DRENDO-1510 file (C-alpha; in Angstrom, 1 decimal, always signed):
<recs>
REC; n; res; u; v; w
REC; 1; MET; -119.4; -19.4; +27.1 .
REC; 2; ASN; -119.7; -22.9; +28.6 .
REC; 3; THR; -119.2; -23.5; +31.7 .
REC; 4; TYR; -117.7; -26.8; +33.0 .
REC; 5; ASN; -116.8; -28.6; +36.1 .
REC; 6; LEU; -113.5; -30.5; +37.0 .
REC; 7; LYS; -113.1; -33.7; +37.5 .
REC; 8; THR; -109.5; -35.4; +38.3 .
REC; 9; VAL; -108.5; -38.2; +36.5 .
REC; 10; GLN; -105.4; -40.7; +36.4 .
REC; 11; GLU; -103.3; -42.6; +33.3 .
REC; 12; SER; -101.2; -45.6; +34.7 .
REC; 13; VAL; -97.9; -46.9; +32.2 .
REC; 14; VAL; -96.3; -50.1; +33.3 .
REC; 15; ILE; -93.3; -50.6; +31.3 .
REC; 16; ASN; -90.8; -52.8; +31.6 .
REC; 17; GLY; -92.1; -53.6; +35.2 .
REC; 18; ASN; -92.4; -50.0; +36.4 .
REC; 19; LEU; -95.7; -48.0; +37.0 .
REC; 20; SER; -96.2; -44.6; +36.5 .
REC; 21; THR; -98.8; -42.4; +37.2 .
REC; 22; THR; -100.3; -39.4; +35.8 .
REC; 23; THR; -103.0; -37.2; +37.0 .
REC; 24; TYR; -105.2; -34.6; +35.1 .
REC; 25; THR; -108.0; -32.5; +35.9 .
REC; 26; ILE; -110.2; -32.1; +33.0 .
REC; 27; PRO; -113.8; -30.2; +32.2 .
REC; 28; VAL; -116.8; -32.4; +31.7 .
REC; 29; ASP; -120.0; -31.6; +30.5 .
REC; 30; ILE; -122.9; -32.8; +32.8 .
REC; 31; ASP; -122.8; -36.3; +30.8 .
REC; 32; ASN; -119.8; -36.7; +32.0 .
REC; 33; SER; -118.2; -36.3; +28.4 .
REC; 34; ILE; -115.2; -34.0; +27.5 .
REC; 35; PRO; -115.6; -31.1; +25.9 .
REC; 36; ASN; -114.2; -29.7; +23.0 .
REC; 37; TYR; -112.2; -27.4; +24.7 .
REC; 38; LEU; -108.8; -27.6; +23.0 .
REC; 39; ASN; -107.7; -24.0; +20.9 .
REC; 40; LYS; -110.4; -22.2; +22.4 .
REC; 41; ASN; -109.3; -19.1; +25.5 .
REC; 42; ARG; -110.7; -20.8; +28.8 .
REC; 43; VAL; -110.5; -20.0; +32.6 .
REC; 44; ILE; -110.4; -22.0; +35.5 .
REC; 45; LYS; -112.0; -20.3; +38.7 .
REC; 46; GLU; -113.9; -21.7; +41.3 .
REC; 47; ASP; -113.4; -25.3; +40.6 .
REC; 48; LYS; -115.2; -24.5; +36.6 .
REC; 49; MET; -113.5; -24.3; +33.1 .
REC; 50; LEU; -115.1; -21.5; +31.5 .
REC; 51; VAL; -114.7; -22.0; +27.6 .
REC; 52; PHE; -114.6; -18.6; +25.0 .
REC; 53; ASP; -117.0; -19.9; +22.0 .
REC; 54; THR; -114.7; -15.8; +20.6 .
REC; 55; GLU; -111.6; -14.1; +21.1 .
REC; 56; GLN; -114.1; -11.2; +21.8 .
REC; 57; GLU; -115.8; -13.1; +24.5 .
REC; 58; TYR; -112.3; -13.8; +26.0 .
REC; 59; LEU; -111.7; -10.4; +26.4 .
REC; 60; ASP; -114.7; -9.1; +27.3 .
REC; 61; TYR; -114.8; -11.5; +30.5 .
REC; 62; PHE; -111.8; -9.5; +31.5 .
REC; 63; ASN; -113.4; -6.0; +30.8 .
REC; 64; VAL; -115.8; -6.7; +32.9 .
REC; 65; LEU; -113.7; -8.3; +36.1 .
</recs>
């Protein structure tokens, strides 16, 4: 399991003079890089994202709670 800080970022697009802004919350590592977390089990807890390496690790996490 890896723990990442969450960072809020905005993305803006201008189409035909109209501005559209979307806000995302993404995990970042200690270097402010976005880790590979897609297609992995994950939990957001206390402003952190926990990313599990295996399905079993994810299930074990909930059995401990």
